C-alpha positions in Angstrom: 94.5 124.9 104.3 95.6 127.1 101.4 95.1 125.6 98.0 98.4 124.8 96.4 97.4 126.2 93.2 96.0 129.5 94.3 94.8 131.3 91.1 98.0 130.9 89.0 97.5 130.4 85.3 97.7 127.0 83.7 101.0 126.7 81.8 101.9 124.5 78.9 104.6 122.8 80.9 102.3 121.8 83.8 99.6 120.6 81.3 102.2 118.4 79.5 103.7 117.0 82.6 100.3 116.3 84.2 99.0 114.7 80.9 102.0 112.4 80.8 100.6 110.5 83.8 97.9 109.1 81.5 100.6 107.1 79.8 100.7 105.1 83.0 97.1 105.2 84.0 95.8 104.5 80.5 98.3 101.7 80.0 97.5 100.0 83.2 93.8 100.3 82.6 94.1 99.0 79.1 96.7 96.2 79.0 95.5 94.0 81.9 91.9 94.6 80.8 92.8 93.4 77.3 95.1 90.5 77.9 94.9 89.3 81.6 91.7 87.3 81.1 92.9 85.6 77.9 96.4 85.1 79.4 94.8 83.2 82.3 92.3 81.1 80.3 94.3 80.4 77.1 97.9 80.3 78.4 97.8 79.3 82.0 94.7 77.1 81.7 92.7 78.7 84.5 88.9 78.1 84.1 86.9 81.2 83.2 84.9 81.1 86.4 88.1 81.3 88.5 89.4 84.1 86.3 86.3 86.1 87.3 87.2 85.4 91.0 90.9 86.5 90.5 90.0 89.7 88.9 87.1 90.4 91.2 89.2 89.9 94.4 91.8 92.3 93.1 89.2 94.9 92.5 87.5 94.4 95.8 90.9 95.1 97.3 90.9 98.4 95.3 87.6 99.4 96.8 89.0 98.8 100.3 92.3 100.7 99.9 91.4 103.6 97.6 89.4 105.7 100.2 92.2 105.0 102.7 94.9 106.2 100.2 92.7 109.3 99.5 92.6 110.2 103.2 96.3 109.6 103.6 97.0 111.7 100.5 95.1 114.6 102.0 97.1 114.3 105.2 100.3 114.2 103.3 99.3 117.3 101.4 98.8 119.1 104.7 102.1 117.9 106.1 104.4 118.4 103.1 102.5 120.8 100.9 102.3 118.4 98.0 100.9 115.0 96.9 104.1 114.0 95.2 105.2 111.4 97.8 102.4 109.0 97.2 102.5 109.5 93.4 106.2 108.7 93.3 105.9 105.6 95.4 103.2 104.3 93.1 105.2 105.1 90.0 108.2 103.2 91.2 106.4 100.1 92.4 103.9 99.6 89.7 106.4 98.4 87.0 107.8 95.8 89.3 104.4 94.2 90.3 103.1 94.5 86.7 106.0 92.4 85.4 105.4 89.9 88.2 101.8 89.5 87.2 102.9 88.1 83.8 105.8 86.1 85.2 104.0 82.9 86.3 106.6 80.1 85.8 105.9 77.3 83.2 104.9 74.0 84.8 103.2 75.5 87.8 99.8 74.3 86.8 96.5 76.2 86.6 95.9 76.5 90.4 99.4 77.7 91.4 99.5 80.0 88.4 96.2 81.5 89.3 97.4 82.2 92.8 100.6 83.7 91.5 98.7 86.1 89.3 96.2 87.0 92.0 98.9 88.0 94.5 101.0 89.9 91.9 98.0 91.7 90.5 96.7 92.8 93.9 100.1 94.3 94.6 100.1 96.0 91.2 96.7 97.4 91.9 97.9 98.8 95.2 100.8 100.5 93.6 98.5 101.9 90.9 96.1 103.3 93.5 99.0 105.1 95.3 99.6 107.0 92.1 96.1 107.3 90.7 94.2 108.6 93.7 96.3 111.8 94.3 96.6 112.2 90.5 92.9 112.4 90.2 92.8 115.1 92.9 95.3 117.3 91.2 93.2 119.2 88.6 91.2 120.9 91.4 94.5 122.2 92.8 96.2 123.0 89.5 93.6 125.4 88.0 90.4 127.1 89.2 88.9 128.2 85.9 85.9 126.1 84.6 86.9 126.0 81.0 90.7 125.7 81.7 89.9 122.5 83.6 88.4 121.1 80.4 91.5 122.1 78.4 93.7 120.4 81.0 91.7 117.2 81.0 91.5 117.3 77.2 95.3 117.2 77.0 95.3 114.3 79.4 92.7 112.4 77.3 94.9 112.9 74.2 97.7 111.2 76.0 95.2 108.6 77.4 94.0 107.7 73.9 97.6 107.5 72.7 98.3 105.2 75.6 95.3 103.0 74.7 96.7 102.8 71.2 100.2 102.1 72.3 99.4 99.5 74.9 96.2 98.1 73.3 97.6 97.7 69.8 101.2 97.3 70.8 100.8 94.9 73.7 99.5 92.0 71.6 102.1 92.7 68.9 104.8 92.5 71.6 103.4 89.2 72.7 103.7 87.9 69.1 107.2 89.4 68.7 108.4 87.6 71.8 107.1 84.1 70.8 103.3 84.4 70.8 100.8 83.7 73.6 103.3 81.8 75.7 104.8 82.3 79.2 107.8 84.1 77.6 105.8 86.2 75.2 103.6 87.7 78.0 106.6 88.1 80.3 108.7 90.2 77.9 105.6 92.2 76.9 105.2 93.1 80.5 108.8 94.2 80.9 108.6 96.6 78.0 105.2 97.9 79.0 106.1 98.1 82.7 109.0 100.5 82.0 106.7 102.8 79.9 104.1 102.8 82.7 106.7 103.9 85.2 108.1 106.7 83.0 104.8 108.3 82.4 103.9 108.2 86.1 107.2 109.6 87.4 107.0 112.5 84.9 103.5 113.4 86.1 104.7 113.4 89.7 106.6 116.7 88.9 103.4 118.5 88.0 102.0 118.2 91.5 102.0 121.7 93.0 103.8 122.6 96.2 102.6 125.0 98.9 103.5 125.7 102.5 102.5 122.9 104.8 99.5 123.6 107.0 98.4 122.3 110.3 97.7 118.7 109.6 94.3 117.2 110.5 94.2 114.9 113.5 95.4 111.4 112.7 92.5 109.3 111.5 91.8 105.6 111.9 91.2 103.4 108.9 87.5 103.4 109.7 87.5 107.2 109.7 88.7 107.3 106.1 85.9 105.1 105.0 83.4 107.2 106.9 84.8 110.2 105.1 84.3 108.5 101.8 80.7 107.6 102.6 80.1 111.2 103.8 81.6 112.5 100.5 79.0 110.4 98.6 76.2 111.2 101.0 76.9 114.9 101.2 77.4 115.7 97.5 74.6 114.9 95.1 76.7 116.0 92.1 79.4 113.5 93.1 76.9 110.7 93.4 75.4 111.4 90.0 78.8 111.8 88.3 80.4 108.8 89.9 77.3 106.6 89.2 77.5 107.6 85.5 81.2 107.0 85.2 81.0 103.6 87.1 78.3 102.3 84.7 80.3 103.5 81.7 83.5 101.9 83.1 81.6 98.7 83.4 80.6 98.9 79.7 84.0 99.9 78.4 85.8 97.3 80.6 83.6 94.6 79.3 84.3 95.6 75.7 88.0 96.0 76.3 88.3 92.5 77.9 86.2 91.1 75.1 88.2 92.5 72.2 90.8 89.7 72.2 88.0 87.1 72.2 86.3 88.9 69.3 89.5 88.9 67.3 90.4 85.3 68.0 87.0 83.6 67.8 84.7 85.8 65.8 87.0 87.4 63.2 89.5 84.5 63.3 92.3 87.0 62.8 95.4 87.0 65.1 96.0 90.7 64.2 92.3 91.6 64.8 93.0 93.0 68.3 95.5 95.4 66.9 93.1 96.6 64.2 90.3 97.0 66.7 92.4 99.3 68.7 93.5 101.3 65.7 89.8 101.7 64.7 89.0 102.8 68.2 91.9 105.2 68.9 92.4 107.0 65.6 88.9 108.7 65.9 89.5 109.3 69.6 92.7 111.2 69.0 90.9 113.5 66.5 87.8 114.0 68.6 89.3 114.6 72.0 89.9 118.4 71.3 86.5 118.5 69.5 84.6 117.5 72.7 86.3 120.3 74.5 85.0 122.8 71.9 81.5 121.3 72.1 81.5 121.5 75.9 82.4 125.2 75.8 79.4 125.8 73.6 76.9 123.5 75.3 78.2 122.8 78.8 80.1 119.7 79.9 77.1 117.7 81.0 75.2 118.0 77.6 78.3 117.1 75.6 78.9 114.1 78.0 75.4 112.9 77.3 75.8 113.2 73.5 79.1 111.2 73.6 77.4 108.5 75.7 74.4 108.1 73.3 76.8 107.7 70.4 78.8 105.1 72.2 75.7 103.2 73.2 74.4 103.1 69.7 77.7 101.9 68.3 77.9 99.1 70.9 74.3 98.1 70.2 74.9 97.7 66.4 77.7 95.2 67.1 75.1 92.5 68.0 74.9 91.8 64.2 78.2 90.0 64.6 76.1 87.0 65.7 74.8 86.6 62.2 77.2 88.6 60.0 80.8 88.4 61.4 83.2 90.4 59.4 85.4 93.5 59.1 82.3 95.8 58.9 82.6 96.0 62.7 85.4 98.5 62.4 82.9 101.2 61.4 80.9 101.1 64.7 84.1 100.7 66.6 85.4 103.9 65.1 82.2 105.7 66.1 82.6 104.3 69.6 86.2 105.6 69.6 85.0 109.1 68.7 82.5 109.0 71.5 84.9 107.4 74.0 87.1 110.5 73.8 84.2 112.6 75.2 83.3 110.0 77.8 86.8 110.3 79.2 87.4 114.1 78.8 84.2 115.4 80.1 83.6 113.5 83.4 87.2 114.0 84.4 86.7 117.8 83.7 83.5 117.7 85.8 85.1 116.1 88.8 87.2 119.2 89.8 83.9 121.2 89.6 82.4 118.7 92.0 85.3 119.1 94.4 85.1 122.9 94.1 81.4 122.8 94.8 82.0 120.6 97.9 84.9 122.9 99.1 82.6 125.9 98.8 79.9 124.3 100.9 82.0 122.3 103.4 85.5 123.7 103.3 88.6 122.5 101.5 90.8 119.5 102.3 88.8 116.6 100.9 90.1 116.4 97.4 92.0 113.2 98.2 88.9 111.6 99.6 87.0 112.4 96.5 89.9 111.0 94.4 90.0 107.8 96.4 86.2 107.1 96.1 86.4 108.0 92.4 89.3 105.7 91.7 87.6 102.9 93.6 84.5 103.4 91.5 86.4 103.6 88.2 88.6 100.6 88.8 85.7 98.6 90.1 83.6 99.3 87.0 86.5 98.4 84.7 87.2 95.2 86.7 83.5 94.2 87.0 83.3 94.5 83.2 86.0 91.8 82.9 84.3 89.8 85.6 80.9 90.0 83.8 82.6 88.9 80.6 84.2 85.8 82.2 80.9 84.9 83.9 79.1 85.2 80.6 81.8 83.1 78.9 81.5 80.5 81.7 77.7 80.5 81.4 77.8 80.0 77.6 80.3 77.1 77.7 83.6 78.8 76.8 86.5 76.2 76.8 89.7 77.3 78.4 93.1 75.9 77.3 96.8 76.0 78.0 99.4 77.5 75.6 99.7 75.4 72.4 96.5 73.4 72.9 94.0 73.4 70.1 90.3 73.9 71.0 87.2 75.1 69.4 84.2 77.0 70.8 80.5 76.2 70.5 78.0 78.4 68.7 76.6 79.3 72.2 80.0 80.4 73.4 80.5 82.5 70.3 77.2 84.2 70.9 78.2 84.9 74.5 81.4 86.6 73.3 79.4 88.8 70.9 76.7 89.7 73.5 79.5 90.8 75.9 80.8 93.1 73.2 77.4 94.6 72.2 74.1 94.4 74.0 75.3 94.2 77.5 77.6 97.2 77.3 74.8 99.2 75.5 72.5 98.5 78.4 75.1 99.8 80.8 75.4 103.0 78.8 71.6 103.4 78.8 71.5 103.2 82.6 74.3 105.7 82.9 72.2 108.3 81.0 69.6 108.1 83.8 72.2 109.1 86.5 73.7 111.7 84.2 70.3 113.4 83.8 70.3 114.1 87.5 73.7 115.9 87.6 72.9 119.4 88.9 76.0 121.6 88.3 76.2 124.0 85.3 78.6 126.6 84.0 76.7 129.4 85.8 77.6 127.8 89.1 81.3 128.5 88.6 81.5 131.7 86.5 81.1 133.9 89.5 83.7 132.0 91.5 86.2 132.3 88.6 85.6 136.1 88.3 86.0 136.5 92.0 89.3 134.6 92.0 90.6 136.7 89.1 89.6 139.9 91.0 91.4 138.7 94.2 94.5 138.0 92.1 94.4 141.4 90.5 94.0 143.0 94.0 97.2 141.3 95.3 99.4 142.8 92.5 
């Protein structure tokens, strides 16, 4: 199959439209991770242990469907010449199911409310995967140049960090504006946020390139798509190393993201603390996202990625001091983590198209969707398991759930559990990720020749 992108240059218009998708992906990754657990425990009265089950089941579903969507996306590309159909469907459905997730009716009770959230969140996760899986595959088709991919993904990460700021800081403020942490407050927050999610995704749909349809592959069974995903992992050492690194880091960042609301409420004792935490995280990230692109051009993507990871791990580790010295000093380490987080998002996403290109060179094109499906399954699983680990740690340390309006207090052990989930445990995950990153084999030299050959082919066709 002919690549949709060929060797065409990357334009500002395509870059902007592609990056707009991160308004949706960043928002959906941020807002449920930030407020879903505390919405369940402190508004709906669901016990922490059952919150871990609800979130875990939804993400197991992600692991099941993402490789399937990836295979179907590859087939759709062959049949129609574009991945737009799947992306558009996801962009239209996600706002609906996202709103339903936060629309549990007052008076249902904890059990019925938990089931409501589980069903709605599974449907929202399905819609998200319909968009995210083909979206992840696009950079390999939009541009072939090694450094241009970093520029494309840097623009995406700028929008991603803006989305984290918008949804992470704005989401809790919307809840407060619509009546506080009540059923109505969360519902109207979800309405406003859901519309913004959909807009970003639909704009990004227009960036998907079109090409002439090719002979479609033979129709595959569900099991065949999973076998393809396993084969992608088994057949590509760079993919295994990169995905393992990113999954461990998603686990760390997901745990810290879900823990931020608990840190603000119970450690800082500040209702506005969640907003300030996100401001401290995102302001440095916005500044540093282009900086990581420059560092990568000088040192290589993998070295810059390692540096960003070390800085993030050190920042997380220092936050354990909150056990003994709670206070606003934590905004300093959080700002350092924000600067590092920009690199931890830009660089692996810029390395994934290199992995797909390497696989296409060795095994032939046509598997970008499979790679995107497995990658999305790993990313969402890591983020969700971060929230699951948080709730399990809260349950183990005696965290007391409550319904909206009830007054409870937390034990010293529970407060220690909240801090550990925001510091040492994420730092350990980052340390493990450096071991897998050290085994990533691809370097700039592996792609310079390919880029030069592509440019020569383009010149020869003029």
